[in-house]
N, CA, C and O atoms as a DFTB+ gen file, in Angstrom:
728 C
 N C O
     1  1     -17.636     -15.406      -6.936
     2  2     -16.340     -14.769      -6.206
     3  2     -16.933     -14.113      -5.211
     4  3     -17.955     -13.427      -5.192
     5  1     -15.796     -14.550      -3.989
     6  2     -15.603     -13.233      -2.455
     7  2     -14.745     -12.070      -3.435
     8  3     -13.960     -11.951      -4.375
     9  1     -15.585     -11.307      -2.387
    10  2     -15.204      -9.996      -2.400
    11  2     -15.206      -9.305      -1.239
    12  3     -15.945      -9.605      -0.301
    13  1     -14.277      -8.213      -1.219
    14  2     -13.488      -7.924      -0.042
    15  2     -13.134      -5.882      -0.383
    16  3     -12.439      -5.399      -1.277
    17  1     -14.017      -5.060       0.845
    18  2     -13.725      -3.967       0.102
    19  2     -12.920      -3.355       1.677
    20  3     -13.320      -3.358       2.842
    21  1     -11.498      -2.814       0.963
    22  2     -10.654      -2.191       2.045
    23  2     -11.014      -0.447       1.970
    24  3     -11.010      -0.145       0.776
    25  1     -11.206       0.327       2.516
    26  2     -11.591       1.679       2.885
    27  2      -9.947       2.317       2.987
    28  3      -9.262       1.940       3.938
    29  1      -9.609       2.873       2.408
    30  2      -8.448       3.988       2.585
    31  2      -8.974       5.346       2.901
    32  3      -9.707       6.116       2.280
    33  1      -8.059       5.436       4.662
    34  2      -7.797       7.036       4.974
    35  2      -6.744       7.338       4.637
    36  3      -5.827       6.714       4.103
    37  1      -6.892       8.534       5.019
    38  2      -5.121       8.911       4.648
    39  2      -4.805       9.001       6.508
    40  3      -5.335       9.381       7.551
    41  1      -3.530       8.340       5.968
    42  2      -2.345       7.729       6.956
    43  2      -3.055       6.787       7.803
    44  3      -3.359       6.896       8.991
    45  1      -3.285       5.763       6.913
    46  2      -3.277       5.003       6.672
    47  2      -2.331       3.764       7.175
    48  3      -1.539       4.498       7.766
    49  1      -1.807       2.472       7.395
    50  2      -1.190       1.363       7.500
    51  2      -0.454       1.062       6.850
    52  3      -0.268      -0.154       6.898
    53  1       0.362       1.760       5.938
    54  2       1.191       0.810       4.483
    55  2       0.982      -0.392       4.720
    56  3      -0.118      -0.842       4.400
    57  1       2.082      -1.371       5.422
    58  2       1.604      -2.516       5.481
    59  2       0.487      -2.857       5.777
    60  3       0.753      -4.058       5.833
    61  1      -0.077      -2.835       5.907
    62  2      -1.426      -4.003       6.353
    63  2      -1.711      -3.687       4.964
    64  3      -1.605      -4.463       4.014
    65  1      -2.238      -1.969       4.925
    66  2      -3.594      -2.055       3.536
    67  2      -2.549      -2.767       2.547
    68  3      -3.132      -3.130       1.525
    69  1      -1.834      -2.928       2.545
    70  2      -0.772      -3.507       0.755
    71  2      -0.772      -4.916       1.084
    72  3      -0.886      -5.688       0.132
    73  1      -0.656      -5.448       2.358
    74  2      -0.902      -6.897       2.509
    75  2      -2.047      -7.909       2.082
    76  3      -2.186      -9.063       1.677
    77  1      -2.729      -6.870       2.390
    78  2      -4.243      -6.953       2.534
    79  2      -4.533      -7.273       1.134
    80  3      -4.670      -8.436       0.757
    81  1      -4.637      -6.176       0.293
    82  2      -4.992      -6.176      -0.701
    83  2      -4.070      -7.074      -1.176
    84  3      -4.796      -7.783      -1.873
    85  1      -2.710      -7.631      -1.295
    86  2      -1.738      -8.713      -2.296
    87  2      -2.055     -10.259      -1.436
    88  3      -1.761     -11.258      -2.092
    89  1      -2.406     -10.405      -0.576
    90  2      -2.679     -11.489      -0.831
    91  2      -4.263     -12.486      -0.489
    92  3      -4.339     -13.702      -0.314
    93  1      -5.672     -11.193      -0.481
    94  2      -6.999     -11.359      -0.439
    95  2      -6.788     -11.895      -2.588
    96  3      -7.514     -12.748      -3.097
    97  1      -5.913     -11.292      -3.217
    98  2      -6.147     -10.601      -4.715
    99  2      -5.191     -12.378      -5.158
   100  3      -5.464     -13.070      -6.139
   101  1      -3.908     -12.758      -3.902
   102  2      -3.619     -14.011      -4.745
   103  2      -5.054     -14.866      -4.278
   104  3      -5.973     -15.243      -5.005
   105  1      -4.981     -14.934      -3.634
   106  2      -6.389     -16.282      -2.985
   107  2      -7.418     -15.699      -4.421
   108  3      -8.511     -15.894      -3.888
   109  1      -7.721     -15.220      -5.620
   110  2      -8.909     -14.707      -5.786
   111  2     -10.256     -14.138      -5.428
   112  3     -11.331     -14.382      -5.975
   113  1     -10.003     -13.318      -4.388
   114  2     -10.946     -12.586      -4.149
   115  2     -10.682     -11.078      -4.801
   116  3      -9.664     -10.430      -5.045
   117  1     -12.074     -10.851      -4.957
   118  2     -12.151      -9.464      -5.818
   119  2     -11.927      -8.566      -4.734
   120  3     -12.702      -8.592      -3.778
   121  1     -10.831      -7.667      -4.765
   122  2     -10.559      -7.051      -3.563
   123  2     -11.006      -5.566      -4.274
   124  3     -11.110      -5.584      -5.501
   125  1     -11.293      -4.201      -3.523
   126  2     -12.098      -2.895      -3.945
   127  2     -10.993      -2.103      -2.602
   128  3     -10.945      -2.109      -1.372
   129  1     -10.174      -1.439      -3.824
   130  2      -9.872      -0.665      -2.422
   131  2     -10.884       0.872      -2.559
   132  3     -11.514       0.969      -3.612
   133  1     -11.020       1.935      -1.616
   134  2     -12.288       3.151      -1.629
   135  2     -11.574       4.058      -1.100
   136  3     -11.101       3.747      -0.007
   137  1     -11.257       5.363      -1.597
   138  2     -11.051       6.123      -0.680
   139  2     -11.785       7.012       0.012
   140  3     -12.839       7.556      -0.319
   141  1     -11.124       7.127       1.043
   142  2     -12.396       7.940       1.822
   143  2     -12.315       9.438       1.363
   144  3     -12.948      10.183       2.111
   145  1     -11.703      10.044       0.336
   146  2     -11.229      11.208      -0.145
   147  2     -11.164      10.462      -2.083
   148  3     -11.149       9.286      -2.448
   149  1     -11.145      11.541      -2.776
   150  2     -10.872      10.971      -4.221
   151  2      -8.931      11.483      -4.227
   152  3      -8.090      12.166      -3.644
   153  1      -9.113      10.692      -5.169
   154  2      -7.140      10.544      -5.495
   155  2      -6.281      10.202      -4.796
   156  3      -6.600       9.559      -3.796
   157  1      -5.037      10.460      -5.015
   158  2      -4.308       9.497      -3.678
   159  2      -4.180       9.338      -2.677
   160  3      -3.362      10.158      -2.260
   161  1      -4.641       8.493      -1.665
   162  2      -4.826       8.252      -0.771
   163  2      -2.643       8.059      -0.307
   164  3      -1.850       7.283      -0.840
   165  1      -2.360       9.119       0.833
   166  2      -0.997       9.028       1.716
   167  2      -1.259       8.326       2.730
   168  3      -2.115       8.589       3.574
   169  1      -0.217       6.970       2.700
   170  2      -0.366       6.183       4.163
   171  2       0.637       7.085       5.324
   172  3       1.380       8.064       5.266
   173  1       0.301       6.395       6.083
   174  2       1.443       6.580       7.011
   175  2       2.698       7.122       7.206
   176  3       3.062       8.198       7.682
   177  1       3.512       5.823       6.580
   178  2       4.615       5.365       5.984
   179  2       5.169       6.318       4.684
   180  3       6.354       6.308       4.350
   181  1       4.137       7.141       4.005
   182  2       4.380       7.903       2.797
   183  2       4.404       7.165       1.591
   184  3       4.992       7.544       0.578
   185  1       3.544       5.748       1.736
   186  2       3.145       4.979       0.611
   187  2       2.008       5.286       0.217
   188  3       1.044       5.052       0.948
   189  1       1.767       6.151      -1.595
   190  2       0.762       6.657      -2.391
   191  2      -0.203       5.319      -2.978
   192  3       0.096       4.369      -3.701
   193  1      -1.367       5.682      -2.375
   194  2      -2.301       4.308      -3.394
   195  2      -3.709       5.083      -4.103
   196  3      -4.501       5.917      -3.664
   197  1      -3.581       4.344      -5.448
   198  2      -4.396       5.591      -6.013
   199  2      -5.120       4.209      -5.938
   200  3      -4.799       3.087      -6.330
   201  1      -6.871       5.000      -4.901
   202  2      -7.596       3.740      -4.958
   203  2      -8.676       2.975      -5.839
   204  3      -9.172       3.736      -6.669
   205  1      -9.105       1.866      -5.880
   206  2     -10.164       1.810      -7.357
   207  2     -10.986       2.553      -7.868
   208  3     -11.120       2.862      -9.052
   209  1     -11.933       3.056      -6.389
   210  2     -13.117       3.602      -6.302
   211  2     -12.665       4.829      -5.276
   212  3     -11.615       4.935      -4.643
   213  1     -14.250       6.058      -5.347
   214  2     -14.146       6.710      -4.237
   215  2     -15.539       5.919      -3.351
   216  3     -16.504       5.276      -3.764
   217  1     -15.124       6.299      -2.064
   218  2     -15.934       5.111      -1.247
   219  2     -17.313       5.483      -1.359
   220  3     -18.006       4.765      -0.638
   221  1     -18.065       6.466      -2.092
   222  2     -19.102       6.899      -2.079
   223  2     -19.636       6.026      -3.548
   224  3     -20.790       5.669      -3.782
   225  1     -18.875       5.897      -4.094
   226  2     -19.296       4.918      -5.226
   227  2     -19.610       3.508      -5.131
   228  3     -20.215       2.899      -6.013
   229  1     -19.250       3.065      -4.199
   230  2     -19.362       1.377      -3.870
   231  2     -20.147       0.757      -2.686
   232  3     -20.455      -0.396      -2.384
   233  1     -20.413       2.380      -1.957
   234  2     -21.315       2.010      -0.686
   235  2     -22.996       0.917      -0.650
   236  3     -23.671       0.373       0.224
   237  1     -23.053       1.071      -2.200
   238  2     -24.371      -0.022      -2.010
   239  2     -23.912      -1.030      -2.857
   240  3     -24.726      -1.358      -3.720
   241  1     -22.960      -1.554      -2.860
   242  2     -22.631      -2.583      -3.118
   243  2     -22.477      -3.695      -2.326
   244  3     -21.839      -3.452      -1.302
   245  1     -22.920      -5.074      -2.475
   246  2     -22.516      -6.206      -1.534
   247  2     -21.268      -6.120      -1.479
   248  3     -20.733      -5.589      -2.452
   249  1     -20.679      -6.439      -0.728
   250  2     -19.580      -7.037       0.016
   251  2     -19.352      -8.317       0.966
   252  3     -20.134      -8.779       1.797
   253  1     -18.505      -8.609       0.736
   254  2     -18.592     -10.298       1.859
   255  2     -17.731      -9.774       3.007
   256  3     -17.731     -10.598       3.921
   257  1     -17.159      -8.929       3.221
   258  2     -16.018      -8.662       4.291
   259  2     -16.081      -7.062       3.820
   260  3     -16.441      -6.434       2.825
   261  1     -15.614      -6.831       4.902
   262  2     -15.094      -5.503       4.449
   263  2     -13.957      -5.335       5.651
   264  3     -14.126      -5.911       6.726
   265  1     -13.134      -4.754       5.475
   266  2     -11.301      -4.671       6.401
   267  2     -11.097      -3.574       6.443
   268  3     -11.447      -2.676       5.677
   269  1     -10.332      -3.545       7.622
   270  2      -9.864      -1.858       7.381
   271  2      -8.605      -1.381       8.214
   272  3      -8.463      -1.746       9.381
   273  1      -7.697      -0.554       7.580
   274  2      -6.560      -1.330       7.959
   275  2      -6.412      -0.329       9.399
   276  3      -7.408       0.248       9.835
   277  1      -5.274      -0.221       9.963
   278  2      -5.111       0.357      10.863
   279  2      -4.600       1.700      10.554
   280  3      -4.839       2.357       9.541
   281  1      -3.708       2.094      11.772
   282  2      -2.365       3.529      10.946
   283  2      -3.240       4.696      12.148
   284  3      -4.322       4.547      12.716
   285  1      -2.243       5.843      12.209
   286  2      -3.136       6.901      12.577
   287  2      -2.337       7.987      11.774
   288  3      -1.207       8.442      11.950
   289  1      -3.277       8.243      10.856
   290  2      -4.705       9.154      11.440
   291  2      -5.482       8.242      10.713
   292  3      -6.584       8.307      11.257
   293  1      -5.537       7.560       9.947
   294  2      -6.256       6.261       8.951
   295  2      -7.614       5.692       9.904
   296  3      -8.760       5.719       9.453
   297  1      -7.261       5.150      11.364
   298  2      -8.206       4.477      11.779
   299  2      -9.022       5.585      12.631
   300  3     -10.237       5.404      12.700
   301  1      -8.528       6.605      13.225
   302  2      -9.511       7.571      13.319
   303  2     -10.285       8.216      12.988
   304  3     -11.103       8.789      13.708
   305  1     -10.147       8.293      11.175
   306  2     -10.564       8.743       9.908
   307  2     -11.659       8.070       9.545
   308  3     -12.565       8.537       8.855
   309  1     -11.600       6.836      10.049
   310  2     -12.699       5.364      10.048
   311  2     -13.458       5.540      10.921
   312  3     -14.648       5.666      10.632
   313  1     -13.084       5.600      12.111
   314  2     -13.841       5.737      13.040
   315  2     -14.674       6.924      13.131
   316  3     -15.738       6.859      13.747
   317  1     -14.294       8.005      12.577
   318  2     -15.038       9.294      12.485
   319  2     -15.798       9.417      11.940
   320  3     -16.646      10.264      12.222
   321  1     -15.903       8.470      10.656
   322  2     -16.535       9.042       9.092
   323  2     -17.761       8.138       9.739
   324  3     -17.865       7.250      10.584
   325  1     -18.813       9.035       8.664
   326  2     -20.248       8.155       9.186
   327  2     -21.140       7.546       8.032
   328  3     -22.292       7.146       7.870
   329  1     -19.588       7.748       7.093
   330  2     -20.412       6.635       5.781
   331  2     -19.635       5.316       6.484
   332  3     -20.352       4.332       6.670
   333  1     -18.150       5.216       6.907
   334  2     -17.706       3.706       7.080
   335  2     -18.772       3.002       8.265
   336  3     -19.031       1.836       8.566
   337  1     -19.288       4.489       8.819
   338  2     -19.677       3.872      10.185
   339  2     -21.263       2.922       9.670
   340  3     -21.428       1.814      10.180
   341  1     -22.272       3.436       8.718
   342  2     -23.329       2.876       8.585
   343  2     -22.594       1.689       7.685
   344  3     -23.038       0.541       7.674
   345  1     -21.554       2.046       7.017
   346  2     -21.175       0.283       6.614
   347  2     -21.348      -0.753       7.310
   348  3     -22.144      -1.676       7.143
   349  1     -20.336      -0.533       8.357
   350  2     -20.023      -1.649       9.165
   351  2     -21.056      -2.059       9.679
   352  3     -21.252      -3.258       9.480
   353  1     -22.292      -1.205      10.650
   354  2     -23.405      -1.275      11.541
   355  2     -24.231      -2.183       9.678
   356  3     -24.677      -3.328       9.743
   357  1     -24.245      -1.587       8.648
   358  2     -24.853      -2.802       7.890
   359  2     -24.331      -3.986       7.698
   360  3     -25.058      -4.977       7.764
   361  1     -23.243      -4.075       7.479
   362  2     -22.180      -4.829       7.124
   363  2     -23.081      -6.099       8.013
   364  3     -23.924      -6.900       7.610
   365  1     -22.626      -5.927       9.058
   366  2     -22.835      -6.520      10.579
   367  2     -24.279      -6.825      10.849
   368  3     -24.688      -7.786      11.501
   369  1     -24.972      -5.938      10.300
   370  2     -26.749      -6.247      10.305
   371  2     -27.233      -7.432       9.170
   372  3     -28.248      -8.109       9.336
   373  1     -26.504      -7.537       8.219
   374  2     -26.649      -8.650       7.123
   375  2     -25.879      -9.864       7.043
   376  3     -25.732     -10.636       6.095
   377  1     -25.392      -9.893       8.269
   378  2     -24.679     -11.297       8.401
   379  2     -23.062     -11.390       8.195
   380  3     -22.370     -12.223       8.780
   381  1     -22.510     -10.326       7.197
   382  2     -21.341     -10.368       6.754
   383  2     -20.009      -9.941       7.860
   384  3     -20.228      -9.468       8.975
   385  1     -18.490     -10.230       7.267
   386  2     -17.679      -9.995       8.359
   387  2     -17.505      -8.653       8.105
   388  3     -17.604      -8.219       6.958
   389  1     -17.176      -7.717       9.357
   390  2     -16.519      -6.894       9.752
   391  2     -15.357      -7.431      10.385
   392  3     -15.336      -8.390      11.157
   393  1     -13.883      -6.376       9.798
   394  2     -12.674      -6.476      10.089
   395  2     -11.924      -5.753      10.220
   396  3     -11.884      -4.983       9.260
   397  1     -10.820      -5.430      11.398
   398  2      -9.952      -4.576      11.301
   399  2      -8.691      -5.045      11.981
   400  3      -8.630      -6.157      12.505
   401  1      -7.275      -3.848      11.969
   402  2      -6.027      -4.631      12.707
   403  2      -5.927      -3.395      12.993
   404  3      -6.636      -2.468      12.603
   405  1      -4.524      -3.371      14.078
   406  2      -3.883      -2.315      14.438
   407  2      -4.925      -1.195      15.446
   408  3      -5.310      -1.688      16.506
   409  1      -5.231      -0.200      15.236
   410  2      -5.848       0.726      15.701
   411  2      -7.041       0.816      15.423
   412  3      -7.944       1.247      16.140
   413  1      -7.120       0.247      13.943
   414  2      -8.467       0.320      13.279
   415  2     -10.017      -0.363      14.532
   416  3     -11.011       0.335      14.734
   417  1      -9.858      -1.562      15.075
   418  2     -10.782      -1.883      15.871
   419  2     -11.279      -0.453      16.271
   420  3     -12.485      -0.413      16.024
   421  1     -10.916       0.544      16.704
   422  2     -11.728       1.509      16.932
   423  2     -12.684       2.219      16.530
   424  3     -13.305       3.008      17.242
   425  1     -12.922       1.965      15.154
   426  2     -13.651       2.026      14.407
   427  2     -14.364       0.881      14.656
   428  3     -15.501       1.269      14.926
   429  1     -14.316      -0.530      14.724
   430  2     -15.785      -1.501      15.253
   431  2     -16.088      -1.177      16.511
   432  3     -17.123      -1.779      16.799
   433  1     -15.606      -0.347      17.661
   434  2     -15.892      -0.457      18.793
   435  2     -17.256       0.660      18.455
   436  3     -18.432       0.478      18.769
   437  1     -16.472       2.231      17.482
   438  2     -17.507       3.282      17.941
   439  2     -18.822       2.584      17.017
   440  3     -19.807       3.315      17.123
   441  1     -19.063       1.501      16.238
   442  2     -20.146       1.253      15.558
   443  2     -20.733       0.269      16.567
   444  3     -21.820      -0.280      16.386
   445  1     -19.831       0.038      17.822
   446  2     -20.934      -1.191      18.348
   447  2     -20.120      -2.673      18.170
   448  3     -20.276      -3.627      18.932
   449  1     -19.692      -2.663      17.612
   450  2     -19.668      -4.372      16.828
   451  2     -18.719      -5.054      17.563
   452  3     -18.541      -6.252      17.343
   453  1     -17.922      -4.316      18.617
   454  2     -16.918      -5.090      19.775
   455  2     -17.891      -5.641      20.886
   456  3     -17.421      -6.553      21.566
   457  1     -19.564      -5.107      21.265
   458  2     -20.030      -5.393      22.725
   459  2     -20.288      -6.977      22.258
   460  3     -20.871      -7.639      21.399
   461  1     -19.369      -7.121      23.538
   462  2     -19.746      -8.775      23.805
   463  2     -18.772      -9.280      23.159
   464  3     -19.119     -10.456      23.268
   465  1     -17.980      -9.314      22.667
   466  2     -17.133      -9.907      21.373
   467  2     -15.712     -10.367      22.396
   468  3     -15.763     -10.408      23.625
   469  1     -15.025     -10.545      21.934
   470  2     -13.678     -10.782      21.972
   471  2     -12.950     -10.176      20.541
   472  3     -13.302     -10.226      19.363
   473  1     -11.524      -9.460      21.368
   474  2     -11.266      -8.415      20.334
   475  2      -9.703      -8.287      20.628
   476  3      -9.327      -8.212      21.797
   477  1      -8.966      -8.268      19.774
   478  2      -7.275      -7.369      19.995
   479  2      -6.967      -6.391      19.461
   480  3      -7.831      -6.028      18.663
   481  1      -5.911      -5.601      19.527
   482  2      -5.882      -4.674      18.706
   483  2      -4.343      -4.111      18.996
   484  3      -3.622      -4.430      19.942
   485  1      -4.061      -3.246      17.990
   486  2      -2.666      -2.578      18.623
   487  2      -2.334      -2.449      20.072
   488  3      -3.345      -1.993      20.608
   489  1      -1.250      -2.662      21.099
   490  2      -1.476      -2.503      22.605
   491  2      -2.041      -1.358      22.865
   492  3      -2.151      -0.565      21.930
   493  1      -2.499      -1.015      24.090
   494  2      -3.222       0.334      24.254
   495  2      -4.312       0.749      23.670
   496  3      -5.003       1.600      24.229
   497  1      -4.665       0.224      22.438
   498  2      -5.533       0.665      21.904
   499  2      -7.018       1.019      22.562
   500  3      -7.587       2.004      23.033
   501  1      -7.211       0.052      22.387
   502  2      -9.113      -0.760      23.084
   503  2      -9.051      -0.629      24.217
   504  3     -10.097      -1.078      24.684
   505  1      -8.134      -0.098      25.332
   506  2      -7.742      -0.133      26.869
   507  2      -8.194       0.845      26.996
   508  3      -9.105       0.986      27.812
   509  1      -7.512       2.394      25.879
   510  2      -8.214       3.009      26.488
   511  2      -9.115       3.946      26.054
   512  3      -9.065       5.176      26.063
   513  1     -10.354       2.793      25.487
   514  2     -11.576       3.034      25.335
   515  2     -12.464       2.892      26.655
   516  3     -13.359       3.717      26.841
   517  1     -12.301       2.143      27.328
   518  2     -12.626       1.472      28.166
   519  2     -14.131       1.109      28.178
   520  3     -15.144       1.665      28.603
   521  1     -13.855      -0.083      27.520
   522  2     -14.902      -1.095      26.510
   523  2     -15.893      -1.699      28.028
   524  3     -16.743      -0.808      28.020
   525  1     -16.014      -1.981      28.406
   526  2     -17.270      -2.533      29.780
   527  2     -16.998      -4.076      29.257
   528  3     -16.240      -4.926      29.725
   529  1     -18.073      -4.148      27.881
   530  2     -18.647      -5.197      26.976
   531  2     -17.815      -5.550      26.393
   532  3     -18.439      -6.011      25.437
   533  1     -16.458      -5.783      26.102
   534  2     -15.681      -6.372      24.788
   535  2     -14.508      -6.897      25.952
   536  3     -14.010      -6.170      26.811
   537  1     -14.148      -8.660      25.694
   538  2     -13.442      -8.774      25.893
   539  2     -12.017      -8.557      25.433
   540  3     -11.977      -9.024      24.295
   541  1     -10.968      -8.136      25.719
   542  2      -9.807      -7.856      25.174
   543  2      -8.805      -9.129      25.043
   544  3      -8.597      -9.932      25.951
   545  1      -8.270      -9.164      23.851
   546  2      -7.162     -10.844      24.216
   547  2      -6.351     -10.177      23.744
   548  3      -6.648      -9.098      23.231
   549  1      -4.773     -10.759      23.799
   550  2      -3.972     -10.828      23.251
   551  2      -3.367     -11.737      22.192
   552  3      -3.817     -12.857      22.435
   553  1      -2.517     -11.798      21.074
   554  2      -3.031     -12.929      20.020
   555  2      -2.869     -12.409      18.563
   556  3      -3.476     -11.387      18.241
   557  1      -2.090     -13.053      17.676
   558  2      -2.271     -12.258      16.459
   559  2      -3.669     -11.821      15.652
   560  3      -3.625     -10.727      15.089
   561  1      -4.324     -12.230      15.600
   562  2      -5.955     -12.781      16.059
   563  2      -6.377     -13.543      16.088
   564  3      -6.028     -14.721      16.018
   565  1      -7.746     -12.777      16.263
   566  2      -8.999     -12.919      17.238
   567  2      -9.806     -12.802      16.189
   568  3      -9.961     -11.847      15.428
   569  1     -10.477     -14.200      16.215
   570  2     -12.121     -14.405      15.141
   571  2     -12.923     -14.680      16.761
   572  3     -12.527     -15.264      17.770
   573  1     -14.162     -13.984      16.450
   574  2     -15.710     -13.851      17.015
   575  2     -16.594     -13.443      16.352
   576  3     -16.867     -12.271      16.096
   577  1     -17.359     -14.849      15.860
   578  2     -18.044     -14.744      14.898
   579  2     -17.730     -14.611      14.050
   580  3     -17.091     -15.447      13.411
   581  1     -18.217     -12.864      13.451
   582  2     -17.964     -12.360      11.787
   583  2     -17.382     -10.803      12.108
   584  3     -17.546      -9.815      11.393
   585  1     -16.647     -10.876      13.407
   586  2     -15.469      -9.564      13.737
   587  2     -14.515     -10.518      13.984
   588  3     -14.689     -11.526      14.668
   589  1     -13.351     -10.144      13.338
   590  2     -11.774     -10.372      13.025
   591  2     -10.950      -9.145      13.889
   592  3     -10.711      -7.985      13.555
   593  1     -10.785      -9.514      14.509
   594  2      -9.398      -8.346      14.720
   595  2      -8.174      -8.741      14.592
   596  3      -8.073      -9.949      14.378
   597  1      -6.771      -7.895      14.669
   598  2      -5.916      -8.141      14.635
   599  2      -4.751      -6.989      15.370
   600  3      -5.051      -5.831      15.659
   601  1      -3.595      -7.517      15.551
   602  2      -3.206      -6.428      16.655
   603  2      -1.963      -5.496      15.456
   604  3      -1.743      -4.449      16.064
   605  1      -1.454      -5.474      14.633
   606  2      -0.689      -4.743      13.737
   607  2       0.364      -4.953      12.637
   608  3       0.152      -6.080      12.190
   609  1       1.019      -4.599      12.232
   610  2       1.850      -4.328      11.192
   611  2       2.164      -5.748      11.190
   612  3       2.121      -6.619      10.321
   613  1       2.488      -5.726      12.396
   614  2       4.041      -7.440      12.179
   615  2       2.484      -8.726      11.958
   616  3       2.561      -9.753      11.284
   617  1       1.580      -8.397      12.507
   618  2       0.328      -9.550      12.512
   619  2      -0.203      -9.762      10.908
   620  3      -0.752     -10.768      10.458
   621  1       0.128      -8.510      10.190
   622  2      -0.677      -8.360       8.804
   623  2      -1.232      -9.888       8.326
   624  3      -2.338     -10.429       8.332
   625  1       0.189     -10.310       7.891
   626  2       0.252     -11.414       6.767
   627  2      -0.951     -12.621       7.660
   628  3      -1.518     -13.463       6.963
   629  1      -1.136     -12.590       8.681
   630  2      -1.538     -14.026       9.649
   631  2      -3.447     -13.398       9.787
   632  3      -4.484     -14.062       9.802
   633  1      -3.220     -11.862       9.866
   634  2      -4.498     -11.369       9.458
   635  2      -5.130     -11.721       8.007
   636  3      -6.267     -12.183       8.092
   637  1      -4.625     -11.596       6.714
   638  2      -4.816     -11.837       5.535
   639  2      -5.119     -12.702       5.563
   640  3      -6.350     -12.685       5.537
   641  1      -4.507     -14.248       5.634
   642  2      -4.264     -15.447       5.202
   643  2      -5.759     -15.860       6.250
   644  3      -6.532     -16.711       5.809
   645  1      -6.023     -15.259       7.472
   646  2      -7.380     -15.752       8.160
   647  2      -8.266     -15.290       7.453
   648  3      -9.245     -16.004       7.236
   649  1      -8.194     -13.909       6.853
   650  2     -10.039     -13.563       6.240
   651  2      -9.866     -14.536       4.532
   652  3     -10.907     -14.991       4.059
   653  1      -8.881     -14.701       3.965
   654  2      -9.146     -16.300       3.382
   655  2      -9.063     -17.157       3.338
   656  3      -8.942     -17.828       2.314
   657  1      -9.095     -17.581       4.612
   658  2      -9.376     -18.769       5.087
   659  2     -11.199     -18.840       5.150
   660  3     -11.930     -19.676       4.620
   661  1     -11.572     -17.652       5.989
   662  2     -12.720     -17.815       5.857
   663  2     -13.788     -17.323       4.716
   664  3     -15.012     -17.447       4.749
   665  1     -12.894     -16.670       3.596
   666  2     -13.892     -16.977       2.509
   667  2     -13.617     -17.580       1.418
   668  3     -14.422     -17.446       0.496
   669  1     -12.381     -18.430       1.207
   670  2     -12.450     -19.184       0.494
   671  2     -12.182     -20.428       0.956
   672  3     -12.352     -21.279       0.083
   673  1     -11.724     -20.980       2.310
   674  2     -11.497     -22.018       2.459
   675  2     -10.100     -22.283       3.021
   676  3      -9.233     -21.430       2.829
   677  1      -9.790     -23.484       3.752
   678  2      -8.193     -24.011       4.221
   679  2      -7.356     -24.394       2.748
   680  3      -6.175     -24.139       2.512
   681  1      -8.168     -24.964       2.000
   682  2      -6.913     -25.133       1.375
   683  2      -6.500     -24.222       0.194
   684  3      -5.562     -24.466      -0.564
   685  1      -7.337     -23.112       0.128
   686  2      -6.597     -21.451      -0.756
   687  2      -5.592     -21.388       0.009
   688  3      -4.410     -21.269      -0.314
   689  1      -6.185     -21.489       1.349
   690  2      -5.235     -20.022       2.151
   691  2      -3.822     -20.585       2.213
   692  3      -2.773     -19.977       2.001
   693  1      -4.075     -22.447       2.693
   694  2      -2.508     -22.993       1.928
   695  2      -1.739     -23.049       0.821
   696  3      -0.554     -23.348       0.673
   697  1      -2.690     -22.678      -0.031
   698  2      -2.050     -22.082      -1.156
   699  2      -1.367     -21.052      -1.224
   700  3      -0.137     -21.056      -1.277
   701  1      -2.251     -19.810      -1.233
   702  2      -1.589     -18.776      -1.329
   703  2      -0.372     -19.088      -0.075
   704  3       0.825     -18.960      -0.335
   705  1      -0.695     -19.365       0.831
   706  2       0.802     -19.576       2.877
   707  2       2.141     -19.887       1.991
   708  3       3.137     -19.165       1.939
   709  1       1.862     -21.602       1.043
   710  2       3.222     -22.351       0.507
   711  2       3.665     -21.231      -0.205
   712  3       4.874     -21.025      -0.102
   713  1       2.838     -20.214      -1.105
   714  2       3.668     -20.031      -2.424
   715  2       4.218     -18.440      -1.963
   716  3       4.785     -17.758      -2.817
   717  1       4.001     -17.864      -0.469
   718  2       4.997     -17.368       0.199
   719  2       6.571     -17.251       0.604
   720  3       7.288     -16.253       0.674
   721  1       6.921     -18.961       0.906
   722  2       7.429     -19.468       1.335
   723  2       8.414     -19.205       2.912
   724  3       9.612     -19.267       3.186
   725  1       7.034     -18.863       3.758
   726  2       6.804     -18.554       4.906
   727  2       7.680     -19.739       5.562
   728  3       7.757     -19.845       6.786
């Protein structure tokens, strides 16, 4: 079974995190939410989530994909967390998917994972970083090898469905999408 880790930091974007968890689980993918701190994690819009685990408890597990929800200050916490940065680098080195939406691609950039890649993010986020080696592109979802980025809350469903397709195939994506009545 494919497995996904979704780190949750205080101030995560509620819609993105919940959409990722929901659609990936509909596809039969194992999803583990892991808090950067213990206990309830509150999103930027006040949604409180009890993560499945504390991040330190799952860092030695092998996941097929890590998905970073955006939101502020959540994405900044992901960018600044040494554990998340080490995880991203380890996953990339192992040829696993590293993915982020909204402001969270800043964490991928911090880890050096956007160097030489095409990427998107919430408007202005990557531009502020002045990444000379990243090709910023418009679009709901940008896939460049094992790096997948998306723009924001309004693209969360497209992002999650793209991850479903990458992990378990187009047929499962269609089944999940059909069930959503989009």
